[in-house]
Backbone as CSV, one residue per row, in Angstrom:
resi,resn,N_x,N_y,N_z,CA_x,CA_y,CA_z,C_x,C_y,C_z
1,MET,35.330,115.471,76.677,35.923,114.437,75.896,37.260,114.855,75.358
2,ARG,37.359,116.047,74.829,38.609,116.538,74.267,39.739,116.655,75.315
3,HIS,39.373,117.122,76.500,40.337,117.253,77.573,40.849,115.895,78.009
4,ARG,39.979,114.890,78.009,40.327,113.579,78.409,41.333,112.973,77.410
5,THR,41.095,113.181,76.115,41.975,112.716,75.092,43.349,113.372,75.205
6,LEU,43.339,114.632,75.439,44.584,115.378,75.588,45.383,114.915,76.793
7,LEU,44.644,114.641,77.900,45.295,114.145,79.118,45.882,112.764,78.872
8,LEU,45.161,111.879,78.249,45.628,110.533,77.932,46.877,110.578,77.017
9,ALA,46.836,111.430,76.013,47.973,111.563,75.107,49.202,112.082,75.866
10,THR,49.016,113.044,76.741,50.133,113.582,77.519,50.730,112.511,78.425
11,LEU,49.860,111.769,79.096,50.351,110.714,79.981,51.053,109.626,79.190
12,PHE,50.575,109.288,78.015,51.216,108.278,77.170,52.600,108.754,76.751
13,ILE,52.716,109.960,76.310,54.034,110.537,75.920,54.972,110.598,77.084
14,ALA,54.560,111.050,78.213,55.368,111.133,79.400,55.804,109.740,79.841
15,GLY,54.914,108.794,79.812,55.218,107.415,80.182,56.248,106.804,79.275
16,SER,56.147,107.054,77.998,57.096,106.496,77.060,58.490,107.101,77.197
17,GLN,58.539,108.369,77.598,59.844,109.002,77.816,60.501,108.408,79.079
18,ILE,59.755,108.152,80.066,60.296,107.594,81.331,60.761,106.168,81.064
19,ALA,60.029,105.422,80.249,60.421,104.029,80.002,61.721,103.964,79.231
20,HIS,62.017,104.946,78.414,63.260,104.916,77.629,64.419,105.627,78.325
21,ALA,64.174,106.223,79.475,65.235,106.987,80.135,66.396,106.081,80.586
22,GLY,66.115,104.861,80.971,67.211,103.993,81.437,68.077,103.435,80.345
23,VAL,67.572,103.508,79.098,68.306,102.928,77.977,69.457,103.806,77.515
24,ILE,69.288,105.085,77.697,70.282,106.050,77.186,71.542,106.016,78.054
25,ASN,72.719,105.940,77.447,73.968,105.955,78.156,74.332,107.408,78.539
26,PRO,74.554,107.688,79.819,74.766,109.069,80.237,76.087,109.627,79.850
27,ASP,77.091,108.845,79.398,78.392,109.282,79.007,79.012,110.173,80.081
28,CYS,79.276,109.537,81.222,79.676,110.254,82.435,81.100,110.821,82.321
29,THR,81.278,112.003,82.868,82.564,112.643,82.996,82.769,112.937,84.469
30,VAL,83.940,113.368,84.857,84.232,113.722,86.252,83.304,114.860,86.699
31,SER,83.089,115.848,85.814,82.246,116.968,86.117,80.816,116.517,86.393
32,LYS,80.306,115.649,85.514,78.901,115.175,85.695,78.751,114.387,86.989
33,ALA,79.762,113.583,87.307,79.702,112.766,88.528,79.757,113.693,89.746
34,ALA,80.566,114.735,89.709,80.651,115.659,90.824,79.317,116.415,91.036
35,LYS,78.720,116.828,89.943,77.392,117.542,90.029,76.343,116.607,90.558
36,SER,76.342,115.346,90.061,75.365,114.388,90.573,75.551,114.080,92.041
37,THR,76.767,113.969,92.530,77.011,113.705,93.951,76.577,114.918,94.768
38,ALA,76.885,116.130,94.299,76.449,117.340,95.036,74.947,117.446,95.093
39,MET,74.295,117.180,94.019,72.801,117.220,94.005,72.214,116.180,94.955
40,LYS,72.807,115.010,94.968,72.306,113.951,95.841,72.517,114.307,97.290
41,ALA,73.609,114.965,97.609,73.922,115.367,98.980,72.993,116.506,99.444
42,THR,72.687,117.394,98.553,71.859,118.612,98.924,70.355,118.357,98.797
43,VAL,69.967,117.772,97.688,68.563,117.617,97.384,68.006,116.273,97.737
44,GLY,68.905,115.263,97.656,68.503,113.921,97.913,68.268,113.062,96.682
45,VAL,68.335,113.724,95.490,68.183,113.051,94.234,69.326,113.502,93.344
46,GLY,70.039,112.548,92.715,71.156,112.894,91.847,70.958,112.261,90.512
47,GLY,71.916,112.511,89.645,71.839,111.937,88.300,72.353,110.495,88.256
48,ARG,72.535,109.997,87.063,72.966,108.586,86.934,74.468,108.473,86.920
49,CYS,75.217,109.525,86.925,76.675,109.458,86.912,77.210,109.385,88.308
50,ASP,78.005,108.321,88.523,78.721,108.204,89.808,80.135,107.837,89.531
51,ALA,80.973,107.595,90.528,82.389,107.354,90.297,82.583,106.076,89.438
52,LYS,81.801,105.051,89.711,81.973,103.775,88.991,81.656,103.958,87.512
53,GLU,80.575,104.619,87.201,80.143,104.846,85.811,81.148,105.761,85.079
54,THR,81.709,106.744,85.814,82.705,107.689,85.237,83.969,106.920,84.846
55,VAL,84.436,106.065,85.738,85.643,105.277,85.469,85.410,104.386,84.239
56,LYS,84.200,103.741,84.179,83.901,102.836,83.087,83.889,103.643,81.746
57,ASP,83.358,104.850,81.764,83.283,105.643,80.519,84.595,106.300,80.147
58,GLN,85.407,106.701,81.112,86.630,107.465,80.868,87.864,106.621,80.628
59,THR,87.928,105.369,81.165,89.112,104.555,81.125,89.530,104.177,79.697
60,PRO,88.605,103.747,78.786,89.064,103.410,77.434,89.737,104.555,76.715
61,ASP,89.254,105.777,76.858,89.887,106.932,76.206,91.252,107.190,76.819
62,ALA,91.379,107.070,78.114,92.680,107.326,78.749,93.702,106.279,78.289
63,VAL,93.290,105.034,78.229,94.205,103.977,77.752,94.648,104.209,76.327
64,LYS,93.665,104.566,75.488,93.987,104.863,74.074,94.941,106.013,73.928
65,ASN,94.710,107.085,74.711,95.638,108.217,74.673,96.991,107.858,75.215
66,GLY,97.018,107.009,76.255,98.287,106.602,76.854,99.119,105.777,75.876
67,VAL,98.464,104.859,75.149,99.171,104.040,74.169,99.748,104.916,73.048
68,SER,98.928,105.895,72.632,99.438,106.829,71.598,100.624,107.585,72.107
69,ASP,100.613,108.043,73.344,101.760,108.773,73.898,102.997,107.882,73.989
70,VAL,102.820,106.619,74.374,103.986,105.682,74.466,104.565,105.443,73.078
71,LYS,103.732,105.276,72.081,104.236,105.075,70.723,105.008,106.304,70.243
72,GLN,104.499,107.497,70.581,105.190,108.717,70.136,106.529,108.828,70.851
73,THR,106.596,108.517,72.134,107.841,108.517,72.895,108.809,107.534,72.362
74,LYS,108.379,106.338,72.031,109.277,105.332,71.404,109.853,105.839,70.110
75,SER,109.031,106.465,69.293,109.532,107.042,68.014,110.563,108.143,68.304
76,ASN,110.310,108.983,69.268,111.256,110.036,69.598,112.604,109.467,70.085
77,VAL,112.561,108.453,70.933,113.756,107.823,71.447,114.538,107.173,70.327
78,GLN,113.838,106.469,69.412,114.513,105.867,68.306,115.189,106.935,67.393
79,SER,114.551,108.043,67.226,115.124,109.118,66.438,116.363,109.704,67.077
80,VAL,116.303,109.898,68.391,117.457,110.394,69.093,118.596,109.368,69.057
81,GLY,118.253,108.091,69.209,119.311,107.078,69.142,119.950,107.048,67.749
82,HIS,119.200,107.245,66.712,119.794,107.264,65.360,120.644,108.492,65.202
83,ASN,120.264,109.642,65.737,121.062,110.849,65.667,122.411,110.674,66.466
84,VAL,122.347,110.052,67.600,123.553,109.782,68.398,124.487,108.867,67.616
85,SER,123.919,107.823,67.022,124.746,106.856,66.267,125.420,107.586,65.098
86,ASN,124.741,108.468,64.417,125.357,109.252,63.298,126.429,110.174,63.785
87,THR,126.191,110.796,64.982,127.221,111.690,65.534,128.449,110.892,65.900
88,VAL,128.284,109.707,66.499,129.433,108.885,66.871,130.219,108.494,65.623
89,ASP,129.532,108.144,64.513,130.190,107.772,63.301,131.015,108.936,62.774
90,VAL,130.428,110.139,62.804,131.108,111.333,62.320,132.374,111.598,63.172
91,ILE,132.304,111.441,64.451,133.446,111.664,65.355,134.542,110.611,65.077
92,LYS,134.159,109.362,64.841,135.127,108.313,64.563,135.843,108.557,63.263
93,ASN,135.158,109.083,62.305,135.731,109.274,61.006,136.654,110.518,60.910
94,ASN,136.547,111.377,61.897,137.377,112.595,61.890,138.648,112.408,62.653
């Protein structure tokens, strides 16, 4: 009786873990996608990360970083333009 209860409890816990496995977001990276593809090619079973999921997970961060870089470049260009304008004024006044 005790072994049966232990077996049922183990099966219940394992079943609940499998049921929730699809809910978790794998947060794919290029490295995870490459490993998943290699495993699928060699073993026949791979992870949940593929190229499509990787692009979906990585694109928002890349866009956010790109916008930040553009804003910084704009600020740098404006600063240089201001310095040039001041230099021109100094040259005109001399």
